[in-house]
PAZAPA-4460 file (N, C-alpha, C; in steps of 0.05 Angstrom, whole numbers, plus 32768, in hexadecimal, padded with zeros to 4 digits):
% residues 104
    n_x    n_y    n_z   ca_x   ca_y   ca_z    c_x    c_y    c_z   seq   type   mol
   8611   879C   8C22   861B   87B0   8C10   860C   87AE   8BF6     1      X     A
   8602   87C4   8BEE   85F4   87C6   8BD4   8604   87D5   8BC0     2      X     A
   8603   87CC   8BA7   8611   87DA   8B91   85FC   87E4   8B7E     3      X     A
   85FD   87FE   8B7A   85EA   880A   8B67   85F6   8808   8B4A     4      X     A
   85E6   880D   8B36   85F0   880A   8B1A   8608   881D   8B14     5      X     A
   8609   8834   8B1F   861F   8846   8B1A   8639   883B   8B25     6      X     A
   8638   8830   8B3D   8650   8824   8B4A   8659   880C   8B3A     7      X     A
   8645   87FC   8B31   864C   87E4   8B20   865A   87EC   8B06     8      X     A
   8650   8802   8AFA   865C   880B   8AE1   8679   8813   8AE6     9      X     A
   867E   8823   8AFB   869A   882C   8B00   86AC   8815   8B08    10      X     A
   86A2   8801   8B16   86B2   87EA   8B1D   86BA   87DA   8B04    11      X     A
   86A6   87D6   8AF2   86AC   87C8   8AD9   86BF   87D8   8AC7    12      X     A
   86BB   87F3   8AC7   86CD   8804   8AB8   86EA   8802   8AC2    13      X     A
   86ED   8803   8ADC   8708   8801   8AE9   8714   87E5   8AE3    14      X     A
   8705   87D0   8AE4   870F   87B5   8ADE   8718   87B4   8AC0    15      X     A
   8709   87C0   8AAE   8710   87C0   8A92   872A   87CF   8A8E    16      X     A
   872D   87E6   8A9B   8745   87F6   8A98   875D   87E7   8AA3    17      X     A
   875A   87DA   8ABA   8770   87CA   8AC6   8778   87B3   8AB3    18      X     A
   8764   87A5   8AA9   876A   878F   8A96   8778   8798   8A7D    19      X     A
   876F   87AE   8A72   877C   87B9   8A5A   8799   87C2   8A60    20      X     A
   879D   87CE   8A77   87B8   87D7   8A7E   87CB   87BF   8A81    21      X     A
   87C2   87AA   8A8E   87D2   8793   8A91   87D9   8786   8A76    22      X     A
   87C5   8785   8A65   87CA   8779   8A4A   87DE   878A   8A3A    23      X     A
   87DB   87A4   8A3B   87EE   87B6   8A2D   880A   87B4   8A39    24      X     A
   880C   87B1   8A53   8826   87AE   8A60   8834   8794   8A57    25      X     A
   8825   877E   8A57   8830   8765   8A4E   8839   8766   8A31    26      X     A
   8829   8772   8A20   8830   8774   8A03   8849   8786   8A00    27      X     A
   884A   879B   8A0E   8862   87AD   8A0D   887B   879E   8A15    28      X     A
   887A   8790   8A2B   8892   8781   8A34   8899   876B   8A20    29      X     A
   8885   875D   8A15   888B   8748   8A02   8898   8753   89E9    30      X     A
   888E   8769   89DE   889A   8775   89C6   88B6   8781   89CC    31      X     A
   88B9   878D   89E3   88D2   879A   89E9   88E9   8786   89ED    32      X     A
   88E4   8771   89FB   88F9   875E   8A03   88FA   8744   89F3    33      X     A
   88E5   873D   89E5   88E4   8723   89D8   88DF   8725   89B9    34      X     A
   88C9   8730   89B2   88C1   8730   8996   88D1   8746   8986    35      X     A
   88D4   875D   8991   88E2   8773   8983   88FF   876B   897B    36      X     A
   890F   8761   898E   892A   8759   8986   892B   8743   8971    37      X     A
   8919   8731   8971   8918   871C   895D   8912   8728   8941    38      X     A
   88FF   873B   8940   88F9   8748   8927   8911   8758   891D    39      X     A
   891E   8767   892E   8936   8776   8927   894C   8764   891C    40      X     A
   894F   874D   8928   8964   873A   891F   895D   872F   8903    41      X     A
   8944   8728   88FE   893C   871F   88E4   8940   8734   88CF    42      X     A
   8939   874D   88D5   893C   8763   88C2   895A   8768   88BC    43      X     A
   896B   8767   88D1   8987   876B   88CD   8993   8755   88BB    44      X     A
   898B   873C   88BF   8994   8726   88AE   898C   872A   8891    45      X     A
   8973   8732   888C   896A   8736   8871   8978   874E   8864    46      X     A
   897C   8763   8873   898A   877A   8868   89A7   8773   8861    47      X     A
   89B5   8764   8872   89D0   875C   886C   89D2   874A   8854    48      X     A
   89C0   8737   8852   89C0   8725   883B   89B9   8734   8821    49      X     A
   89A7   8747   8822   89A0   8757   880B   89B8   8769   8803    50      X     A
   89C5   8774   8816   89DD   8785   8810   89F3   8774   8804    51      X     A
   89F6   875C   880E   8A0B   874A   8802   8A04   8742   87E6    52      X     A
   89EB   873C   87E0   89E3   8735   87C5   89E6   874D   87B2    53      X     A
   89DF   8765   87BB   89E2   877D   87AB   89FF   8782   87A5    54      X     A
   8A10   877F   87B9   8A2D   8783   87B6   8A38   876F   87A1    55      X     A
   8A30   8756   87A3   8A3A   8742   8790   8A30   8749   8774    56      X     A
   8A18   8751   8771   8A0D   8758   8757   8A1C   876F   874A    57      X     A
   8A20   8784   875A   8A2F   879B   8750   8A4C   8794   8749    58      X     A
   8A58   8784   875A   8A74   877B   8755   8A75   876B   873B    59      X     A
   8A62   8759   8737   8A62   8749   871E   8A5D   875A   8705    60      X     A
   8A4C   876D   8707   8A47   877F   86F0   8A60   878F   86EA    61      X     A
   8A6D   8799   86FF   8A86   87A8   86FB   8A9C   8798   86EE    62      X     A
   8A9E   877F   86F7   8AB2   876D   86EB   8AAB   8767   86CE    63      X     A
   8A92   8763   86C8   8A89   875F   86AD   8A90   8776   869B    64      X     A
   8A8B   878F   86A5   8A92   87A7   8695   8AB0   87A9   8691    65      X     A
   8ABF   87A4   86A6   8ADC   87A5   86A3   8AE7   8790   8690    66      X     A
   8ADB   8779   8690   8AE4   8763   867E   8ADA   8768   8661    67      X     A
   8AC9   877B   865D   8AC0   8782   8642   8AA9   8771   8638    68      X     A
   8A99   8768   8649   8A81   8758   8641   8A6F   876B   8631    69      X     A
   8A6C   8766   8618   8A5D   8778   8607   8A3F   8779   860E    70      X     A
   8A34   8763   8617   8A17   8763   861D   8A11   8775   8634    71      X     A
   8A23   8777   8647   8A1E   8789   865E   8A1F   87A6   8655    72      X     A
   8A33   87AD   8645   8A35   87C8   863C   8A1E   87CF   862A    73      X     A
   8A16   87BC   8618   8A00   87C1   8605   89E6   87C5   8615    74      X     A
   89E1   87B4   8629   89C8   87B6   8639   89C7   87D1   8648    75      X     A
   89DE   87D9   8652   89DF   87F3   8660   89D9   880A   864D    76      X     A
   89E5   8808   8635   89E1   881D   8621   89C3   881E   8619    77      X     A
   89B7   8807   8615   899B   8806   860E   898A   8812   8624    78      X     A
   8991   880C   863D   8982   8817   8654   8984   8835   8655    79      X     A
   899C   8840   8650   899F   885D   8650   8990   8869   8639    80      X     A
   8991   885C   8622   8983   8867   860A   8965   8868   860F    81      X     A
   895B   8852   861A   893E   8851   8620   8936   8867   8634    82      X     A
   8946   886A   8648   8940   887E   865C   8940   889A   8650    83      X     A
   8955   88A0   863F   8956   88BA   8632   893F   88BF   8620    84      X     A
   8938   88AB   8610   8922   88AE   85FD   8908   88B3   860C    85      X     A
   8904   88A3   8622   88EB   88A6   8631   88E9   88C1   863F    86      X     A
   8900   88CC   8647   8900   88E6   8654   88FA   88FC   863F    87      X     A
   8904   88F9   8627   88FF   890D   8612   88E2   890C   8608    88      X     A
   88D8   88F4   8605   88BD   88F1   85F9   88A7   88F3   860E    89      X     A
   88AE   88EF   8627   889A   88F1   863C   8889   88D8   863F    90      X     A
   8893   88C2   8634   8884   88A9   8638   8898   8893   863F    91      X     A
   888D   887E   864A   889E   8867   8651   88A1   8855   8639    92      X     A
   88B9   884B   8633   88BD   883A   861C   88B1   881E   8620    93      X     A
   88A7   8813   860B   889C   87F8   860B   88B2   87E5   8603    94      X     A
   88B3   87CE   860F   88C9   87BB   860A   88CD   87B5   85EC    95      X     A
   88B8   87B1   85DD   88BA   87AA   85C1   88BF   87C2   85AF    96      X     A
   88C1   87DA   85BA   88C4   87F2   85AA   88E0   87F4   859E    97      X     A
   88F4   87E8   85AA   890F   87E9   85A0   8918   87CD   8597    98      X     A
   8928   87CC   8583   8932   87B2   857A   894C   87AB   8589    99      X     A
   8956   8793   8585   896E   878A   8594   8988   8798   858C   100      X     A
   8989   87A5   8575   89A1   87B1   856C   89A5   87CD   8578   101      X     A
   8991   87D8   8585   8993   87F2   8590   898A   8808   857E   102      X     A
   8980   8801   8566   8977   8816   8553   895B   881E   855B   103      X     A
   8955   8837   8557   893B   8842   8560   8929   8844   8548   104      X     A
***
């Protein structure tokens, strides 16, 4: 049996296609049943811990405002003032542009 160059090319091409198909199938199965669920679990844990930290932070700020912590209220007022001034002037405020007393 003799194999001419054209037959050899098509045989090598078919072998490459078969090899690639098997590799893609193995990767698909690995990601679907092993790697994918592990990644989803890690993401869920991080999202839950981040949500818990955010909830605690908001709760603590709310308690501070209710208890009358002046620094929290003053910081919020400064933030609102800076935002309003920057919206009206069309530029972003620089940290040193305002003094600690809130005077402009």
